[in-house]
C-alpha positions as CSV (number, residue, x, y, z in Angstrom):
1,X,-18.3,32.9,32.7
2,X,-19.2,30.2,35.3
3,X,-22.6,29.8,33.6
4,X,-21.0,29.2,30.1
5,X,-20.3,25.4,30.6
6,X,-23.9,24.9,31.7
7,X,-25.2,26.7,28.7
8,X,-23.1,24.6,26.4
9,X,-24.2,21.4,28.0
10,X,-27.9,22.4,27.6
11,X,-27.4,23.3,24.0
12,X,-25.7,20.1,23.2
13,X,-28.5,18.0,24.8
14,X,-31.1,19.8,22.7
15,X,-29.3,19.2,19.5
16,X,-28.6,15.6,20.3
17,X,-32.3,14.8,20.6
18,X,-32.9,16.2,17.1
19,X,-30.1,14.0,15.5
20,X,-32.1,10.8,16.1
21,X,-34.1,8.9,13.5
22,X,-37.6,10.1,12.6
23,X,-40.5,7.8,13.1
24,X,-41.3,7.3,9.4
25,X,-38.7,5.8,7.0
26,X,-37.6,7.8,3.9
27,X,-39.2,7.1,0.5
28,X,-37.3,4.6,-1.6
29,X,-37.7,3.7,-5.3
30,X,-38.8,0.1,-4.5
31,X,-41.8,1.2,-2.4
32,X,-45.3,1.4,-4.0
33,X,-46.1,4.8,-5.3
34,X,-46.6,6.9,-8.4
35,X,-45.0,5.9,-11.7
36,X,-41.7,7.7,-12.6
37,X,-42.3,11.0,-14.5
38,X,-41.7,11.0,-18.3
39,X,-39.6,14.2,-18.1
40,X,-37.9,16.4,-15.6
41,X,-40.8,18.9,-15.8
42,X,-43.5,16.4,-15.1
43,X,-44.7,15.6,-11.5
44,X,-46.3,12.3,-10.6
45,X,-47.9,11.6,-7.2
46,X,-50.1,9.2,-5.3
47,X,-52.2,9.7,-2.2
48,X,-55.0,8.1,-0.2
49,X,-57.4,10.9,-1.1
50,X,-57.3,14.0,-3.3
51,X,-59.2,17.3,-3.2
52,X,-59.1,19.9,-5.9
53,X,-60.2,23.6,-5.5
54,X,-60.7,24.6,-9.1
55,X,-61.2,28.3,-8.3
56,X,-58.0,28.7,-6.2
57,X,-56.2,26.0,-8.3
58,X,-55.1,24.2,-5.2
59,X,-54.6,20.5,-4.9
60,X,-54.7,18.9,-1.5
61,X,-53.6,15.3,-1.1
62,X,-53.8,13.4,2.2
63,X,-52.9,9.9,3.3
64,X,-49.4,8.7,2.6
65,X,-48.7,11.2,-0.1
66,X,-45.8,10.5,-2.5
67,X,-44.5,12.8,-5.2
68,X,-41.8,12.4,-7.8
69,X,-40.0,15.0,-9.9
70,X,-36.6,15.0,-11.6
71,X,-35.2,12.3,-9.3
72,X,-36.5,13.9,-6.1
73,X,-38.9,11.8,-4.0
74,X,-41.3,13.3,-1.3
75,X,-43.4,11.5,1.3
76,X,-45.8,13.2,3.8
77,X,-49.1,12.8,5.6
78,X,-50.5,15.8,3.8
79,X,-49.5,17.9,0.8
80,X,-51.0,21.2,-0.4
81,X,-50.0,22.2,-3.9
82,X,-50.8,25.8,-5.1
83,X,-50.5,25.5,-8.8
84,X,-50.7,29.3,-9.3
85,X,-47.8,30.2,-7.0
86,X,-45.9,26.9,-7.6
87,X,-45.7,26.4,-3.9
88,X,-45.9,23.0,-2.2
89,X,-46.5,22.6,1.6
90,X,-46.0,19.2,3.1
91,X,-47.1,18.4,6.6
92,X,-46.7,15.5,9.0
93,X,-43.7,13.0,8.8
94,X,-42.2,14.8,5.8
95,X,-39.2,13.2,4.1
96,X,-37.5,14.4,0.8
97,X,-34.8,12.3,-0.8
98,X,-32.5,13.9,-3.4
99,X,-31.0,12.1,-6.5
100,X,-27.6,12.0,-4.6
101,X,-29.1,10.0,-1.7
102,X,-29.4,12.8,0.9
103,X,-32.7,12.6,2.9
104,X,-34.4,15.6,4.5
105,X,-36.9,15.2,7.3
106,X,-39.2,17.8,8.8
107,X,-42.4,18.5,10.7
108,X,-43.5,20.8,7.9
109,X,-41.9,21.8,4.6
110,X,-42.6,24.7,2.3
111,X,-41.2,23.8,-1.2
112,X,-41.3,24.9,-4.7
113,X,-43.0,22.5,-7.1
114,X,-39.5,21.3,-8.2
115,X,-39.1,19.8,-4.7
116,X,-35.6,21.4,-4.6
117,X,-35.9,24.7,-2.6
118,X,-38.0,25.7,0.4
119,X,-38.2,26.2,4.2
120,X,-38.2,23.3,6.7
121,X,-39.2,23.3,10.4
122,X,-37.5,20.9,12.8
123,X,-35.2,19.5,10.2
124,X,-33.1,16.4,10.0
125,X,-30.8,16.0,7.0
126,X,-29.3,12.6,6.6
127,X,-26.4,12.7,4.1
128,X,-25.6,9.9,1.7
129,X,-22.4,8.9,3.6
130,X,-24.3,8.6,6.9
131,X,-23.6,12.1,8.3
132,X,-26.5,14.0,10.0
133,X,-27.5,17.7,10.2
134,X,-30.3,18.7,12.5
135,X,-31.8,22.2,13.0
136,X,-34.8,24.1,14.3
137,X,-35.3,25.7,11.0
138,X,-33.7,25.5,7.5
139,X,-34.0,27.1,4.2
140,X,-32.8,25.7,0.8
141,X,-32.2,27.8,-2.2
142,X,-30.2,27.0,-5.3
143,X,-29.2,23.7,-3.7
144,X,-27.6,25.5,-0.7
145,X,-29.1,24.6,2.7
146,X,-28.8,27.1,5.6
147,X,-29.7,25.8,9.0
148,X,-30.4,27.8,12.2
149,X,-29.4,26.4,15.6
150,X,-28.0,23.2,14.1
151,X,-25.9,20.2,15.0
152,X,-23.8,17.8,12.9
153,X,-22.3,14.4,13.5
154,X,-21.2,11.5,11.2
155,X,-21.4,9.1,14.2
156,X,-24.1,6.6,15.0
157,X,-27.0,8.0,17.1
158,X,-28.3,4.5,18.1
159,X,-26.6,1.6,19.7
160,X,-26.4,-2.0,18.5
161,X,-29.9,-2.7,20.0
162,X,-31.5,0.3,18.2
163,X,-31.7,2.5,21.3
164,X,-30.8,6.3,21.1
165,X,-27.3,7.2,22.3
166,X,-25.1,10.2,22.5
167,X,-22.8,10.3,19.4
168,X,-19.0,10.1,20.1
169,X,-18.5,13.6,18.8
170,X,-20.6,16.3,17.3
171,X,-20.5,20.0,16.3
172,X,-23.2,22.5,17.2
173,X,-23.5,26.0,15.8
174,X,-25.8,29.0,15.6
175,X,-25.8,28.7,11.8
176,X,-24.7,25.9,9.4
177,X,-24.4,26.2,5.6
178,X,-24.2,23.0,3.5
179,X,-22.9,23.8,0.0
180,X,-23.1,20.6,-2.1
181,X,-21.5,22.4,-5.1
182,X,-18.3,23.0,-3.1
183,X,-18.8,19.9,-1.0
184,X,-18.4,21.8,2.3
185,X,-20.2,22.3,5.5
186,X,-19.5,25.7,7.2
187,X,-20.3,26.8,10.8
188,X,-20.7,30.0,12.7
189,X,-20.3,30.2,16.5
190,X,-19.1,26.6,16.7
191,X,-18.9,24.2,19.7
192,X,-17.2,20.8,19.6
193,X,-18.5,18.1,22.0
194,X,-16.8,14.8,22.7
195,X,-18.7,12.1,24.6
196,X,-21.3,14.7,25.4
197,X,-18.8,17.1,27.0
198,X,-18.0,20.5,25.2
199,X,-14.3,20.7,24.6
200,X,-13.7,23.6,22.1
201,X,-15.4,26.8,20.8
202,X,-14.5,28.4,17.5
203,X,-16.1,31.5,15.9
204,X,-16.0,29.8,12.5
205,X,-15.2,26.4,11.0
206,X,-15.7,24.3,7.9
207,X,-15.0,20.8,6.6
208,X,-15.8,18.5,3.6
209,X,-19.3,17.0,3.6
210,X,-17.9,13.6,2.8
211,X,-19.7,13.3,-0.5
212,X,-16.5,13.8,-2.6
213,X,-14.0,11.0,-2.8
214,X,-11.0,13.2,-3.2
215,X,-12.0,15.5,-0.3
216,X,-12.0,19.3,-0.3
217,X,-9.5,22.0,0.6
218,X,-8.9,22.6,4.3
219,X,-6.8,21.6,7.4
220,X,-6.3,17.9,8.0
221,X,-5.9,16.2,11.4
222,X,-2.6,17.1,13.1
223,X,0.0,14.5,14.2
224,X,1.7,14.8,17.6
225,X,5.0,13.1,18.4
226,X,7.6,13.1,21.1
227,X,11.0,11.7,20.4
228,X,14.4,11.8,22.1
229,X,16.1,13.2,19.0
230,X,13.7,16.0,17.9
231,X,11.7,16.6,21.0
232,X,8.0,17.4,20.8
233,X,6.7,17.6,17.2
234,X,3.4,19.0,15.8
235,X,2.6,18.6,12.2
236,X,-0.6,20.3,10.7
237,X,-1.3,19.3,7.1
238,X,-3.2,21.6,4.8
239,X,-4.9,20.0,1.8
240,X,-5.6,22.1,-1.3
241,X,-7.7,20.7,-4.0
242,X,-6.5,22.6,-7.1
243,X,-8.8,20.7,-9.5
244,X,-10.7,17.4,-9.4
245,X,-7.5,15.8,-10.8
246,X,-4.9,17.8,-8.9
247,X,-4.1,18.4,-5.3
248,X,-1.4,19.8,-3.0
249,X,-0.7,19.0,0.6
250,X,1.5,21.3,2.6
251,X,2.6,20.2,6.1
252,X,4.6,22.4,8.5
253,X,6.5,20.5,11.2
254,X,7.3,22.3,14.4
255,X,9.8,20.7,16.9
256,X,10.9,21.7,20.4
257,X,14.6,20.6,19.9
258,X,15.3,21.5,16.3
259,X,14.3,24.0,13.7
260,X,10.9,23.7,11.9
261,X,10.6,21.8,8.7
262,X,8.3,22.0,5.7
263,X,6.8,19.0,3.8
264,X,4.9,19.2,0.5
265,X,3.3,16.7,-1.9
266,X,1.7,17.4,-5.2
267,X,-0.4,14.8,-7.1
268,X,-2.0,14.8,-10.5
269,X,-4.0,12.4,-12.6
270,X,-4.4,13.3,-16.3
271,X,-5.3,11.6,-19.6
272,X,-1.9,9.9,-19.9
273,X,-1.4,8.7,-16.3
274,X,-0.6,9.9,-12.8
275,X,2.4,11.3,-11.0
276,X,3.3,12.8,-7.6
277,X,6.1,15.0,-6.4
278,X,7.1,15.4,-2.8
279,X,9.8,16.9,-0.6
280,X,10.9,17.6,3.0
281,X,13.2,20.5,3.8
282,X,14.7,22.1,6.9
283,X,17.9,23.8,8.2
284,X,20.0,22.2,10.8
285,X,23.2,20.5,11.8
286,X,24.3,17.0,10.6
287,X,27.0,14.6,11.5
288,X,28.8,12.1,9.3
289,X,27.1,8.7,9.3
290,X,30.3,7.0,10.6
291,X,30.3,9.1,13.8
292,X,28.2,8.3,16.9
293,X,26.5,11.4,18.2
294,X,27.0,12.4,21.8
295,X,25.3,15.1,23.9
296,X,26.6,18.5,23.0
297,X,28.2,17.4,19.7
298,X,27.5,19.7,16.8
299,X,28.0,19.1,13.1
300,X,27.9,21.0,9.9
301,X,24.9,23.4,9.5
302,X,23.0,23.8,6.3
303,X,20.0,22.8,4.3
304,X,18.8,19.2,4.9
305,X,16.2,17.9,2.4
306,X,14.7,14.9,0.7
307,X,13.1,14.7,-2.7
308,X,10.7,12.0,-3.9
309,X,8.8,11.8,-7.2
310,X,7.3,9.0,-9.2
311,X,4.8,8.5,-12.0
312,X,3.5,6.3,-14.8
313,X,2.2,7.4,-18.2
314,X,0.4,5.3,-20.8
315,X,1.3,7.0,-24.1
316,X,-0.8,4.6,-26.2
317,X,-2.0,1.0,-25.9
318,X,1.6,-0.3,-26.3
319,X,4.0,2.3,-25.0
320,X,4.3,3.4,-21.3
321,X,6.9,5.4,-19.3
322,X,7.6,4.8,-15.6
323,X,9.9,7.0,-13.6
324,X,11.0,7.6,-10.0
325,X,13.4,10.0,-8.5
326,X,14.7,10.0,-4.9
327,X,17.5,12.0,-3.3
328,X,18.6,13.0,0.2
329,X,21.1,15.7,1.0
330,X,22.9,13.4,3.6
331,X,22.9,9.9,4.8
332,X,21.1,10.3,8.2
333,X,18.3,12.8,7.3
334,X,15.6,10.2,6.5
335,X,16.1,8.4,9.8
336,X,16.6,11.5,11.8
337,X,13.2,13.0,10.8
338,X,11.4,9.6,10.7
339,X,10.8,9.8,7.0
340,X,12.1,6.3,5.9
341,X,14.4,3.5,7.0
342,X,15.7,2.9,3.5
343,X,19.4,2.7,3.2
344,X,19.5,3.0,-0.6
345,X,17.6,5.5,-2.8
346,X,17.1,4.4,-6.4
347,X,16.1,6.8,-9.2
348,X,15.3,5.6,-12.7
349,X,13.2,5.9,-15.8
350,X,11.9,3.1,-18.0
351,X,10.1,3.2,-21.3
352,X,8.3,0.0,-22.2
353,X,6.5,-1.3,-25.2
354,X,4.4,-4.4,-24.6
355,X,2.5,-6.2,-27.3
356,X,1.1,-9.7,-27.5
357,X,4.4,-11.3,-28.7
358,X,7.1,-8.7,-28.0
359,X,8.5,-6.7,-25.1
360,X,11.0,-3.7,-25.2
361,X,12.4,-1.9,-22.3
362,X,14.8,1.1,-22.5
363,X,15.8,2.1,-19.0
364,X,18.3,3.9,-16.9
365,X,18.8,4.1,-13.1
366,X,21.2,5.3,-10.4
367,X,21.6,4.5,-6.7
368,X,22.4,6.8,-3.8
369,X,23.7,4.9,-0.8
370,X,22.9,5.9,2.8
371,X,24.9,3.2,4.4
372,X,27.5,4.2,6.9
373,X,31.0,3.6,5.4
374,X,29.7,2.7,1.9
375,X,31.5,4.5,-0.9
376,X,29.1,6.5,-3.2
377,X,31.7,6.3,-6.0
378,X,31.2,2.5,-6.1
379,X,27.4,2.7,-6.6
380,X,26.4,1.7,-10.1
381,X,24.7,4.0,-12.7
382,X,23.0,2.0,-15.4
383,X,22.8,3.9,-18.7
384,X,21.3,2.5,-20.8
385,X,19.7,-0.8,-19.9
386,X,17.9,-2.2,-23.0
387,X,16.1,-5.4,-23.2
388,X,14.1,-6.7,-26.2
389,X,12.2,-10.0,-26.4
390,X,10.1,-11.5,-29.1
391,X,8.2,-14.7,-29.2
392,X,7.2,-16.7,-32.3
393,X,5.9,-20.1,-33.1
394,X,8.2,-22.9,-34.2
395,X,7.0,-24.0,-37.7
396,X,8.9,-27.3,-37.6
397,X,8.4,-29.1,-34.3
398,X,5.5,-27.1,-33.0
399,X,7.4,-25.4,-30.1
400,X,7.9,-21.8,-29.2
401,X,10.9,-19.5,-29.8
402,X,11.9,-16.5,-27.8
403,X,14.5,-14.1,-29.1
404,X,16.3,-11.8,-26.6
405,X,18.6,-8.8,-27.3
406,X,20.1,-7.2,-24.2
407,X,22.5,-4.3,-23.6
408,X,23.7,-2.8,-20.4
409,X,26.1,0.0,-19.5
410,X,27.3,0.3,-15.9
411,X,29.2,3.4,-14.9
412,X,30.8,4.4,-11.6
413,X,32.4,7.6,-10.6
414,X,35.2,5.8,-8.6
415,X,34.9,2.2,-9.6
416,X,34.8,-0.4,-12.4
417,X,32.9,0.4,-15.6
418,X,31.2,-2.4,-17.6
419,X,29.4,-2.5,-20.9
420,X,27.5,-5.7,-22.0
421,X,25.6,-6.8,-25.0
422,X,24.2,-10.2,-25.9
423,X,21.8,-12.0,-28.2
424,X,20.0,-15.1,-27.1
425,X,17.5,-17.6,-28.5
426,X,15.4,-20.0,-26.5
427,X,13.2,-22.8,-27.8
428,X,10.6,-24.6,-25.7
429,X,8.3,-27.4,-26.6
430,X,5.6,-28.9,-24.2
431,X,3.9,-32.2,-24.8
432,X,1.7,-34.6,-22.8
433,X,2.2,-38.4,-23.1
434,X,-0.5,-41.0,-23.2
435,X,0.3,-41.8,-19.5
436,X,-0.3,-38.2,-18.5
437,X,3.3,-37.1,-18.2
438,X,4.1,-33.5,-19.0
439,X,7.4,-33.3,-21.0
440,X,9.1,-30.0,-21.7
441,X,12.2,-29.8,-24.0
442,X,14.3,-26.6,-24.0
443,X,17.2,-25.4,-26.1
444,X,19.2,-22.2,-25.5
445,X,22.0,-20.4,-27.2
446,X,23.6,-17.0,-26.5
447,X,26.5,-14.9,-27.6
448,X,27.9,-12.3,-25.2
449,X,30.2,-9.3,-25.7
450,X,31.8,-7.4,-22.8
451,X,34.0,-4.4,-22.2
452,X,35.3,-3.4,-18.8
453,X,37.9,-1.0,-17.3
454,X,39.3,-0.1,-13.9
455,X,38.9,-3.7,-12.7
456,X,41.3,-3.2,-9.8
457,X,38.7,-0.9,-8.2
458,X,36.6,-4.0,-7.5
459,X,37.6,-5.7,-4.3
460,X,36.2,-9.2,-4.9
461,X,38.5,-10.8,-7.5
462,X,35.8,-13.2,-8.9
463,X,33.7,-10.2,-9.8
464,X,36.3,-8.4,-12.0
465,X,36.6,-10.2,-15.3
466,X,39.3,-9.4,-17.8
467,X,40.3,-5.8,-18.6
468,X,39.2,-4.6,-22.0
469,X,37.1,-6.5,-24.6
470,X,36.0,-10.1,-24.0
471,X,33.4,-12.5,-25.5
472,X,31.6,-15.6,-24.5
473,X,29.3,-18.2,-26.0
474,X,26.6,-20.1,-24.0
475,X,24.6,-23.2,-25.0
476,X,22.3,-25.5,-23.1
477,X,19.8,-28.3,-23.6
478,X,17.3,-29.5,-21.1
479,X,14.5,-32.1,-20.7
480,X,12.0,-31.7,-17.9
481,X,9.3,-34.3,-17.1
482,X,6.5,-34.2,-14.5
483,X,4.1,-37.0,-13.8
484,X,1.1,-36.0,-11.6
485,X,-0.9,-38.6,-9.6
486,X,-4.2,-37.6,-8.2
487,X,-6.4,-39.4,-5.6
488,X,-8.5,-39.1,-2.4
489,X,-7.0,-38.7,1.1
490,X,-8.7,-38.1,4.4
491,X,-11.9,-36.7,2.8
492,X,-10.0,-34.4,0.4
493,X,-7.9,-34.6,-2.7
494,X,-4.1,-35.1,-2.9
495,X,-1.8,-34.6,-5.9
496,X,1.7,-36.0,-6.0
497,X,3.9,-34.9,-8.8
498,X,7.4,-36.4,-9.2
499,X,9.7,-34.3,-11.3
500,X,13.0,-35.0,-13.1
501,X,15.2,-32.7,-15.2
502,X,18.3,-33.2,-17.3
503,X,20.4,-30.1,-18.2
504,X,23.5,-30.3,-20.4
505,X,25.8,-27.3,-21.1
506,X,29.5,-27.0,-22.2
507,X,32.2,-25.4,-20.2
508,X,31.6,-21.6,-20.0
509,X,34.4,-19.0,-19.7
510,X,32.6,-17.3,-16.8
511,X,35.6,-15.6,-15.1
512,X,36.6,-13.8,-18.3
513,X,33.7,-11.5,-18.0
514,X,32.7,-9.2,-15.0
515,X,29.9,-10.1,-12.6
516,X,27.6,-7.2,-12.0
517,X,24.1,-8.8,-11.7
518,X,24.6,-12.4,-10.6
519,X,26.4,-12.1,-7.2
520,X,23.8,-13.1,-4.7
521,X,23.5,-16.8,-5.8
522,X,21.8,-19.1,-3.4
523,X,20.0,-22.4,-4.0
524,X,16.3,-22.1,-3.2
525,X,13.1,-24.0,-4.1
526,X,12.3,-21.3,-6.6
527,X,15.4,-21.8,-8.7
528,X,16.0,-25.6,-8.2
529,X,14.7,-26.5,-11.7
530,X,15.9,-23.2,-13.4
531,X,18.0,-23.5,-16.5
532,X,20.5,-21.1,-14.9
533,X,20.5,-20.9,-11.2
534,X,22.6,-17.7,-11.1
535,X,20.2,-14.8,-10.5
536,X,21.4,-12.6,-13.4
537,X,23.0,-12.8,-16.9
538,X,26.7,-12.3,-16.1
539,X,27.2,-15.8,-14.8
540,X,26.0,-19.1,-16.3
541,X,25.9,-22.5,-14.6
542,X,27.8,-24.8,-17.0
543,X,28.2,-28.6,-16.9
544,X,25.6,-31.3,-17.0
545,X,23.3,-32.1,-14.1
546,X,20.2,-34.1,-13.1
547,X,17.7,-32.5,-10.8
548,X,15.0,-34.5,-9.1
549,X,12.2,-33.8,-6.7
550,X,8.5,-33.9,-6.0
551,X,5.6,-31.6,-5.4
552,X,2.7,-32.6,-3.1
553,X,-0.7,-30.8,-2.7
554,X,-3.6,-31.7,-0.4
555,X,-7.0,-29.9,-0.5
556,X,-10.1,-30.2,1.5
557,X,-12.7,-27.6,2.6
558,X,-10.9,-24.7,4.5
559,X,-7.6,-26.7,4.4
560,X,-4.8,-26.4,1.8
561,X,-1.3,-27.9,2.1
562,X,1.5,-27.5,-0.5
563,X,5.0,-28.9,-0.4
564,X,8.0,-29.3,-2.6
565,X,11.4,-30.9,-2.1
566,X,14.3,-31.6,-4.4
567,X,18.1,-31.9,-5.1
568,X,20.4,-31.9,-8.0
569,X,23.5,-34.0,-9.0
570,X,26.3,-33.0,-11.3
571,X,27.2,-35.7,-13.9
572,X,30.8,-34.6,-14.2
573,X,33.4,-34.2,-11.5
574,X,35.0,-30.8,-12.3
575,X,35.8,-27.6,-10.6
576,X,33.0,-25.0,-10.7
577,X,32.9,-21.3,-9.8
578,X,30.0,-21.5,-7.4
579,X,31.3,-20.6,-3.9
580,X,31.3,-23.3,-1.2
581,X,28.2,-22.7,1.0
582,X,25.8,-21.8,-1.8
583,X,24.4,-25.3,-1.8
584,X,25.6,-25.9,-5.4
585,X,29.4,-26.3,-5.1
586,X,29.6,-30.1,-4.8
587,X,28.4,-32.9,-7.1
588,X,25.3,-33.3,-5.0
589,X,23.5,-30.1,-4.2
590,X,21.9,-29.3,-0.8
591,X,18.3,-30.4,-0.3
592,X,15.8,-27.6,-0.6
593,X,12.1,-27.4,0.0
594,X,9.0,-25.4,0.8
595,X,5.9,-26.1,2.9
596,X,2.8,-24.0,2.8
597,X,-0.2,-24.5,5.0
598,X,-3.5,-22.6,4.9
599,X,-6.5,-23.2,7.1
600,X,-9.3,-20.9,6.1
601,X,-8.4,-17.3,6.9
602,X,-7.2,-18.3,10.4
603,X,-3.7,-19.9,9.7
604,X,-1.2,-19.2,6.9
605,X,2.2,-20.7,7.3
606,X,5.1,-20.9,4.8
607,X,8.5,-22.4,5.5
608,X,11.5,-22.6,3.2
609,X,14.5,-24.6,4.1
610,X,17.9,-25.9,2.8
611,X,19.6,-28.9,4.4
612,X,23.3,-29.7,4.0
613,X,23.7,-32.6,1.6
614,X,26.2,-34.4,4.0
615,X,25.2,-33.5,7.6
616,X,21.6,-32.4,7.0
617,X,22.4,-29.3,9.0
618,X,20.0,-26.5,8.3
619,X,21.7,-24.0,6.0
620,X,18.6,-21.9,5.4
621,X,15.5,-21.6,7.4
622,X,12.8,-19.0,6.6
623,X,9.4,-19.0,8.3
624,X,6.5,-16.6,7.6
625,X,3.3,-17.3,9.6
626,X,0.1,-15.5,10.4
627,X,-2.4,-16.9,12.9
628,X,-5.7,-15.3,13.9
629,X,-8.5,-13.2,12.6
630,X,-8.6,-9.8,11.1
631,X,-9.1,-8.3,14.5
632,X,-6.8,-10.5,16.6
633,X,-3.7,-12.1,15.1
634,X,-0.1,-12.9,15.5
635,X,2.5,-12.7,12.7
636,X,6.0,-14.3,12.8
637,X,8.9,-14.0,10.5
638,X,12.2,-15.8,11.1
639,X,15.2,-16.1,8.8
640,X,18.5,-17.9,9.4
641,X,21.3,-18.2,6.9
642,X,24.1,-20.5,8.0
643,X,26.0,-21.2,4.8
644,X,29.6,-20.6,6.0
645,X,30.5,-18.8,2.8
646,X,33.9,-17.0,2.5
647,X,33.4,-13.6,4.3
648,X,35.2,-11.9,1.5
649,X,32.1,-12.3,-0.7
650,X,30.1,-9.4,0.7
651,X,26.9,-10.3,-1.1
652,X,26.5,-13.6,0.6
653,X,26.9,-12.8,4.3
654,X,25.0,-15.0,6.8
655,X,22.5,-13.5,9.2
656,X,19.7,-14.4,11.6
657,X,16.7,-12.3,12.5
658,X,13.2,-12.6,13.9
659,X,10.2,-10.4,13.3
660,X,7.1,-10.5,15.6
661,X,3.9,-8.6,15.3
662,X,0.3,-8.8,16.5
663,X,-2.9,-7.3,17.4
664,X,-5.3,-8.1,20.3
665,X,-8.9,-6.9,20.2
666,X,-9.8,-6.1,23.8
667,X,-13.3,-4.9,23.2
668,X,-15.5,-3.9,20.3
669,X,-13.6,-0.7,19.6
670,X,-10.4,-1.2,21.7
671,X,-7.3,-3.0,20.6
672,X,-3.6,-3.1,21.4
673,X,-0.9,-3.8,18.8
674,X,2.9,-4.3,18.7
675,X,5.8,-5.5,16.7
676,X,9.5,-6.1,17.1
677,X,12.5,-6.8,14.9
678,X,15.6,-8.5,16.6
679,X,18.9,-9.1,14.9
680,X,20.1,-12.6,16.1
681,X,23.3,-12.6,14.0
682,X,26.4,-13.5,15.9
683,X,29.9,-14.5,15.2
684,X,28.6,-18.0,14.3
685,X,26.7,-16.6,11.3
686,X,29.0,-13.8,10.3
687,X,32.6,-13.7,11.6
688,X,32.9,-10.1,10.6
689,X,29.8,-9.0,12.4
690,X,30.0,-6.9,15.6
691,X,26.6,-8.1,16.7
692,X,26.4,-10.1,20.0
693,X,23.6,-12.5,18.9
694,X,20.7,-10.4,20.3
695,X,20.4,-6.9,19.1
696,X,16.9,-5.3,19.0
697,X,16.3,-3.2,15.9
698,X,12.9,-1.6,16.6
699,X,10.1,-2.2,19.1
700,X,6.6,-0.8,18.8
701,X,3.6,-1.0,21.1
702,X,0.3,0.9,20.7
703,X,-3.3,1.3,21.9
704,X,-6.0,2.0,19.4
705,X,-9.7,3.0,19.7
706,X,-11.6,3.0,16.4
707,X,-15.3,3.1,15.8
708,X,-17.5,4.2,12.9
709,X,-16.6,7.9,13.1
710,X,-13.6,8.4,15.5
711,X,-10.2,6.9,15.8
712,X,-7.5,7.6,18.5
713,X,-4.2,5.8,18.8
714,X,-1.2,6.1,21.1
715,X,2.1,4.5,19.9
716,X,5.4,4.0,21.6
717,X,8.4,3.1,19.4
718,X,12.0,2.4,20.4
719,X,14.8,2.5,17.8
720,X,18.1,0.9,18.7
721,X,20.2,1.5,15.6
722,X,22.4,4.7,15.7
723,X,24.0,6.3,12.8
724,X,25.4,9.8,13.1
725,X,22.8,12.2,14.4
726,X,20.0,9.6,13.9
727,X,20.4,8.5,17.4
728,X,18.6,5.6,19.2
729,X,15.7,6.5,21.4
730,X,12.0,6.4,22.0
731,X,9.2,8.1,20.1
732,X,5.6,8.6,21.2
733,X,2.9,9.3,18.6
734,X,-0.6,10.5,19.2
735,X,-3.0,10.2,16.3
736,X,-6.6,11.5,16.2
737,X,-9.0,11.0,13.2
738,X,-12.5,12.3,12.9
739,X,-14.7,11.1,10.0
740,X,-15.0,13.7,7.3
741,X,-12.6,16.0,9.1
742,X,-8.9,15.6,8.0
743,X,-7.6,12.2,6.8
């Protein structure tokens, strides 16, 4: 037993020498050589000299011999072709390239005249994906290659300067079989070596050869985690390729603190489209999301599971169906088992018909809430949601019409129910004046019909509407003009575009109808010039207003700057339904804008802001920035909403948060990465918030090694949020990935 490690090291060294490149390069189609054969049965060749023994019917070619047949290419110093026995013997710097791109090297090769089957001494097989198989002797029959005393690695065997080096990892075996039909490489009496040191012995082993994009059946790389909640976790996926278009992955999860779990995912691609179905199931105890778990606390025991499915099918060039289904048995399961951080699960189905001038959607969806304290009975179920639109040309003024028919039914098991239907017609005409101004005229008319019940179940009064049937008419006229000016600036080109818009609409009976889809109203640069600045259909911004602003763009090599700023003014002094703090409640709106800066691929910065119309206080500040290269970078996200809206309007709460992330390339293959999310919301932003102004949500730090054939990462993550049995704590993740083995 003490001699075994020495024997393993000696065997590994011998195999490593054979994995290196051979002196002569492989034959390639662009090299000078014989013309391509006219058929698969024909053989063409070229050589420096040729000798023919007519009695024995043996052809001997010497001097850079090249042969072609049925896509196979051979190069050797000498080739002896026995036409009677159909045997070809190649000697000296032999290389054979297959139609698939694999190249076989050997000192001497005995082949059939098809160049497909034979026996090779001192073989090196370079696979199309870069993997290498080396052996003392190999035989090939019916496209299956069997190697004796062989080694395999997908790693580089030379360094950046072209000098030989030990591959990061390799496999040596007494026998190796490469089956290109099954796309697998199988081993007997197998030894794994890492950085030249043997670390594992197995009696048998197999893995995909890397030539098939979808992979082949077998075990994938395991994941190892350690968390405070579940303890040590080992997950070992098994991938089963049922057919070229169908596969199944089954992943057992074993924990040290809780019972095992089983995860599965099925995927299929067919002539109509693609879909996948997955799930995660275990048996354990659970606590209500409103409770804070403490050591020793036990909850209800039972099945805990999560189901997830989605797909899309194209029935014909016009019709398609998209569906998704998500469900969890309880509100803390996804976070407890680190499946997802989503606090709402939405399921739905949508049938769409899209043509050049029309669009039809027939949909339905439902929402499962996972938020602590949220009432599931108040969650909406939309059935059906129908939207039809058709565009057609204006035969009189040369504009464009769009007809819209819309219907929506909202049901709740313990809340307000709403049904809505409307028909709308929009007309747009775009013209350019002789001075280069772009003028757009718009007309809009709509008739709405609503029915609602159980309005007292809705807490916010302005969302209720009238009980029973109610109707509403909407009309609006708008004129929008842009005038771009283009010129040179600082070696680049700038474009300044002033913009002015007038919108006129009569008084609308908004509060007579319920508000289901237009609650989160907020003035932004994206809706400043919109005909209706409410986000949905249930509310319409009435009255007359003027909106003015400007867009600016500057471009030069590697540098691009975009900016927009604007404000609106109400022409009539009357009470409106927009809440104070949305930026739209007074005659003058707040000032909104956006600035985008890009410098090559090194800097990308976007800032959106809203300034109070009176005090110029910052009511909204949103920053997204990425600085650095693909290997080393820093990303920043910051959001602050300071609108001082009535806390009773739950959809418009103020908040403040910051997101940081980055990666630092320490060396060619080593890097560290990390990210953090911090809730900065305090009583100043949200009087109803319990936050103290600095509450970390999640921190993550990791170390990664990644080269051409091996990846290893160690990650530490800290979660600070606690809901029920999904307790705060640290999680450690160890991930290993070997090229062509596992994921």
